[in-house]
C-alpha positions as CSV (number, residue, x, y, z in Angstrom):
1,M,0.1,0.2,0.2
2,A,1.2,3.5,-0.5
3,F,0.6,5.1,2.6
4,A,0.9,3.8,6.2
5,Y,-2.1,3.8,7.5
6,Q,-3.6,1.6,4.9
7,D,-1.9,-1.1,6.4
8,M,-3.8,-1.1,9.5
9,D,-6.3,-3.9,10.1
10,V,-8.4,-0.9,12.1
11,Y,-8.4,1.1,8.5
12,H,-9.9,-1.7,6.7
13,I,-12.7,-2.3,9.2
14,A,-13.6,1.1,8.7
15,L,-14.0,1.0,5.5
16,G,-16.1,-1.7,5.8
17,F,-18.0,0.3,8.4
18,V,-18.8,2.9,5.7
19,D,-19.9,0.6,3.1
20,T,-22.4,-1.0,5.9
21,V,-23.8,2.3,7.1
22,H,-23.8,2.8,3.0
23,T,-26.0,-0.2,2.8
24,F,-28.3,0.2,5.6
25,L,-29.1,4.1,4.8
26,A,-30.1,3.2,1.2
27,K,-33.4,2.1,2.2
28,F,-34.4,5.7,3.6
29,P,-35.1,7.7,0.6
30,P,-34.3,11.4,0.7
31,P,-35.0,13.8,2.7
32,R,-33.4,11.3,5.8
33,S,-33.6,12.5,9.3
34,P,-30.4,14.3,10.4
35,M,-29.7,12.0,12.6
36,L,-29.4,9.4,9.6
37,E,-27.3,11.9,7.8
38,K,-24.9,12.4,11.0
39,L,-24.4,8.7,11.1
40,E,-23.1,8.8,7.5
41,V,-20.8,11.4,7.9
42,K,-19.0,10.2,11.0
43,A,-18.5,6.9,9.6
44,I,-16.6,8.5,6.8
45,E,-14.8,10.4,9.2
46,I,-13.4,7.2,10.8
47,P,-11.0,6.4,8.0
48,M,-10.6,10.1,7.2
49,T,-9.3,10.8,10.5
50,L,-7.1,7.7,11.0
51,A,-5.5,9.1,7.6
52,R,-5.0,12.5,9.0
53,V,-3.4,11.8,12.4
54,S,-1.5,8.9,10.3
55,G,-0.7,11.9,7.8
56,I,0.4,14.0,11.1
57,S,2.3,11.5,13.2
58,G,4.0,9.1,10.4
59,S,4.3,5.5,11.3
60,A,4.8,6.6,14.8
61,M,1.1,7.5,15.9
62,M,0.6,8.4,19.4
63,A,-1.9,7.0,22.0
64,S,-3.3,10.6,21.9
65,D,-3.7,10.4,17.9
66,L,-5.4,6.7,18.6
67,R,-8.0,8.3,21.4
68,E,-8.6,11.0,18.7
69,V,-9.9,8.5,16.3
70,R,-11.6,6.3,18.8
71,A,-13.6,9.4,19.6
72,V,-15.3,9.4,16.9
73,V,-15.8,5.6,16.9
74,Y,-17.6,6.3,20.2
75,E,-19.8,9.0,18.3
76,C,-21.3,6.8,15.9
77,Q,-22.1,4.0,18.5
78,S,-23.9,6.8,20.1
79,L,-25.9,7.7,17.0
80,I,-26.7,4.0,16.3
81,E,-27.9,4.0,19.9
82,I,-29.9,7.0,19.1
83,I,-31.1,5.9,16.2
84,W,-32.2,2.6,17.7
85,R,-34.1,3.9,20.5
86,R,-36.2,5.9,17.9
87,R,-36.9,2.6,16.3
88,L,-35.0,3.4,12.9
89,L,-33.1,0.1,12.8
90,S,-33.9,-3.3,14.1
91,D,-32.0,-5.0,17.3
92,K,-30.4,-6.8,14.1
93,E,-29.0,-3.8,12.3
94,S,-27.6,-2.1,15.5
95,E,-25.9,-5.4,16.3
96,D,-24.7,-5.6,12.5
97,L,-23.3,-1.9,12.9
98,N,-22.2,-2.0,16.2
99,G,-20.0,-5.1,16.0
100,P,-17.0,-3.4,14.0
101,L,-17.4,-0.1,15.9
102,I,-16.6,-2.8,18.8
103,V,-13.5,-4.0,17.1
104,M,-12.0,-0.9,16.1
105,A,-12.4,0.6,19.7
106,N,-10.8,-2.4,21.0
107,L,-7.9,-2.2,18.0
108,L,-7.4,1.6,19.2
109,S,-7.2,1.2,22.8
110,R,-3.9,-0.5,22.2
């Protein structure tokens, strides 16, 4: 790969999460709820933040860099919880969306 962050497992999981969110959101015709739009933006922000902090810190990413990415992961999880409570997604969809977030949060806490 061309960039160091592209070799990170968490980056590929984040890209898969973006695809999963996109597939989930496809069932909602525009205009969508602002919460759903925010979920899409935050999902994309995970790999983007990883790329940005990697570009600043290089291959020697600091714990603070990883915390910044993890904070975006947590924001996505909170949005999913709110959307689930509003009954805009099923229990299964919630589990499917939360699974990769849990894995990313664990990888980013090392």
